[in-house]
N, C-alpha and C positions, 0 to 999 in steps of 0.2 A: 445710510445706515439700514443694514438688512433686517428684515422682520425675524422675530425669534424663531419661527418655524424654519426659515431658510438657513439661519445660522447654526441651528442644531439638527438640520435635516430631518425634520418631523413634519409629516403632512398636516395634521391638525391635532388639536387637544379635545379631550372628552369634554371638559367643561372650562369656563372662563376662570375658575378659581384655581384649578390646577395649573393652568397657564400663568396666571398671576404669580404663583409661588415659584414656578420655573423661571419665569421672567426675572424675579427679584434676585434669586440665586445667581442665575447667569449674569445679570448686570453687575452684582457684587464680584464675581470673579473677573469679569472685563475690567472693572475700575482697579481691583487689587493687582492684577497683571500689569497694568500701566503704571500704578504707584511704585511697584517693585522696580521698574525700569528707571523712574524718576529718582528714586533714593540710592540705587546701585552705585552711581559715582561717589556718592558721599558715605559709602560703607555702612549704611544703616537700613533697617527694615521699616516698613510702615508702622509696625508695633513699636519699635524703638523710637520712632518719630513721635508716636501717641505718648510714651512715657516722657519723652522730653517736653512735650506741650504741657502735660499735666504738671510737671515740675516748674515749668516757667510760670504757670499760672498761681503757683503757690510762692514762688520766689519772693523774697530771700528766706522765707519760713521753709524749714524742713518738713518733710512728709514721710511717713512709713510705707513700707512695701505693701502692707496690707491695704492701706488707704489708696495707694496707686492702683492696685488691683481692681478695688471697687470702681475706680473712675475710667478703667480701661473701656476702649470701644469693643474689643473682643475679650470678654472676661475669661474665656479659655486660654489665653496667654498666660505663660508663666512669667509674672513680673519679676520674680527674684532672679531668674536667668537673663531677663532683658536688662534688669540693673546692672547685673555683673558684666555683661558685654559692654554696656555703656561706660562702666567704670573703667573697664580695660582700656577703653578708647579715649578716656580723659574727659568724658562728657558729663560725668556726675560724680559726687562724692558720697561715701557712706561712712556713717560713724554710729557709735552705741548711742542709743536713746537715753538721754539723761533721766527722763521720768519713768522709763521701764526698760531695764537691761535686756530684756527678752526681744525688744524691738530694736530696729535700725533705722536711723534717720538718713534720708536721702535728700540731696539738694543738687541743683544743677550747677555746673561750673560755668566759668566765663566762656570757655571753649564750646560748651554746649548752647549757651545763649548765642553766641557769634554764629554758630551753624544754623540755628532757627532763623536768625535774621537773614543769612545768606539765602536760605530756602524760601523765605515769605514770598518774594515775588515770584518765583518759579511755582510755588504751590498755587497761588492766585490764579496764575495764568493756567495752570494745569487743570484747576477747577472749572474755569470758564470754557477751556477747550473740551473737556470731557462732559460737561453738562451743556449741551447745546440747546438750551431753552431759553425763552425769554424770562424777564424777571417775575412777571405775572405767573408763568407757567411753572417756575421754580418755586414760588410762593404756594401755589396749589399742591405741587408735588410734596413739599415739606409738610403741608397741612395733611395729606392723605397718608403719608408714611408715619407721622405722629399718630393720627387716628387709628392706623393699622396696628401700632404697638399697644394702644391703651386697652386694658382688659375690662 
């Protein structure tokens, strides 16, 4: 794996904090690009996969679009649009919320659950292939990333 400087063709960074931010952003893009390739044959995006996982976590209970939005990895994603695309593919159901008619209840369909089951081994292998660290290093990485986000 090439060093960041080689990958983006930059001689040096002015300080390690700047390099860390650029490195995190570059690594995110690297992972997203590979995830897109992984999901393309299944006609879903990483964001749609995230919605399906959220729905599976609540299954068989319904969840509102606003609750999905709160749980999304990328909060800038348009959950309503993602749900509509998944509905068109038969992966989710939408129905009026009985408790609040302004809300819509979303549930994952059996087809959606089956797709997640098909993807499970592939995702696990993908994660191990893309994160080429030992279990101890992954634990440290996770600790550091959690620490980074704590304000």
